[in-house]
C-alpha angles and dihedrals in degrees: 000000000000115000097246096041089053092049093047091046091052091048093051091048090050096047101042112104119258091261090069120116091248097255114208114227090236091053090052092053101035097035089068092245093125109063142163113265116245089241122041087218088072093060141269100284135017133202114205113212099194095104089057096056096092093045094053097031089227137111116271091240091056093047091050093048093050094046092049091049092049092051092046091056088075105007112183117240092246089068117073096186141001119193137168119227129170095333095319130107107216120204123202113192127220097253100206091048089046091052091048093049097047100040096044090048090054090046094051097040098039112166089010094056109125097030117127093194087219093137098061111138092008129109129214125193114205118191111197148143097022104176123186115256120247091027129097118263097258126205091242087076092056096094096053089045099051094037092051092046092052092047090048092054093043092054093043088050090055089056101263121139101239124206109198110205125191102198097201123206093234104139135064142070093304088072087060088053091056092048092052093042092051093049092051104037108005121142110204094197092050090048091053094045100045111000099181094047091050093047090049090052090052092048093051093046092048091058091044091052093041090062088061097033110034091180087077088074090058089050090052092050089050092049091052090047089054088048091054088049091054099252105183097224096045091044092051092052092046091050090050095049090047094049093048091048095051091049090053092047091050091054091054092043090052090060087059096043093248128144132173132212093208137027092184102147135177093294090059089068097048091104094039100062099077093067089051093051090047091050092053092047091051090054091050094241100129128084134170117251121180090334095310127102115239141172106229115223100179094132089060093048090245131125116254117279110240109228105168131016119232090265089055096252120137130242143202093285091053092051092044091052090052090047091052092051092046093051092051093049094043102043110016086214128196088215139009118198123194108198098200130139122272094256088074094057094106090047093057092042087058094045096049091043093052090052092047091049088051089058098258098142091174089073087084085079091060119092136181108223098205121195134187122260128261108242116209115213112233089349135109113196114225125156090190092062095036093246097137136128110224115223090221090056089055092049091047093049091049093050092046093051090047090051091054092052091048092050090052099044103030110014093166094056110129118236091015093170092053092049091045090054091050094046096042095049089042089057091053094047094047092047090060096044101044090078128068106266094242092056117099115240124213111217121212127147097242095053096037093053098038115135095191131089124002097004143138093247088058091057092043091049091051089052091049089048091055090048090052093051092049091046090052090053088054092054088053092057101266115132096213095183092060095051109109097018084117105031091190088071091064127077105218091184085078089069090072103123116112090238089056092050089050091052093048091051090050088055092047089053094061098091090050090053092054091051089050090052091049093049094047094040086229131108094204092103089057093050091051091044091056091052090052093046090053091049092050093046095047091047090051095047092049090058103037132057116222110181112064095012122127087244095049097127095045091046092049088050089052092049092049088055091052090049092053094050093047090049091050092047095048090050093051091052090053095252133131121243106218113199093209130035 
């Protein structure tokens, strides 16, 4: 909770009469009771009393007037004014004290500013990205990847121990298709030179040939059956394909600053499904239906969960049930998040309901973090036909476009290629985080790689601009890093302009924004906050001179605070913060 929201909430709780419903300070802040007045002339924060009218059996205007009077009897020095107006209690903060509190907090906490520390001693498992082995890393996986990465960083920042799991698609009949394809048409030199490209070629050719020779499908099923039985040759090929795939994935992830703690995919649970099936049988939850084994969920208004096919083989639900049990036993997590697209909502409803019906109360800690699909204009994605947009091609294109812009605008910039990579990839990441996660996104090259408007490069440029200003101060003999070490040496009354107050309140809001992201399991509020912070800063800097002004030290201290918050925010979104652009 933001510093001032917390203090006002505590004050309200303390001053409300005994008949109050015992509002918790967190409820005051996070329940949207405290809000910004429509006109800054009314104050900095407002508390509406309408919801208390029934409790106190009095008109809201009377409640507000009494509450304001009670607070004013011993108004703390950090409040300049408290007034009642039309059922609201309006709070005006003491601006110099607000500036001191916020900026010294940023100075002392630095890269930890904004963290609530609420996750200390708690563990979160986040399952995201999850590509299929032996296939290219396609752009349709971009949203789960950047969303999962941002959530991982947000939870770690709040003090949680985060376990990042990449649940690979590394099991199933398609593995038999690769084995057969490699035996028939494999090129060892091509596999060594570019494994994913060669495996994609084999996958496409297999399906082309299978249309003419359907018996290939039988051979693939037999090859996968041998793989399940532990056939040495099939197993060796599968292990090689898997290893080559993971190495390629890691290379792409590294470009985006992403690492995983576990690559345990579907195959990892192949020997862990039998205990799950036995557990469900012992609890009388399984019945036969048209030859298959299912767990009926009629009482929950859900279709039955398919556990075993008619031939006795397992399916996705079986493996996900085994994974859920394993994660509970292995990690004892406070929370497990599955960052998987919205089409799998029913699947996760069934999985969680089966576990709950089986008496696993801990499943209440498991959540499906659904997100909207990426729509591809004039494009139908199909790996079988080779119609696929590679994620790395998107990253390359973004970096190349960024490089061209840098060459045009700042040709003397050192490390242009490195900065172009940071800015280009940042543009892609921000593009997929600026929308609420449930919103569908239409992908087209022009929009995805735009550098104009509400974009990642705008935020990165603002950060680089701040770094440039503070560097310039250093060349003029100002030790920026030492400013604020002793706050008593600064005169915060000099930060009295309305634009300065607006900027300070934006900085103070940062911890609240992170709590909002955590509660909603969505970093969109942070992305939008960074845009607003940049707008407020750029508006301020346009109107106020820093170097050479009589408030130079105080204004540099303010700018250093903005730089820190932008740096923290960019990191949490999974973006780089280039100091020059």
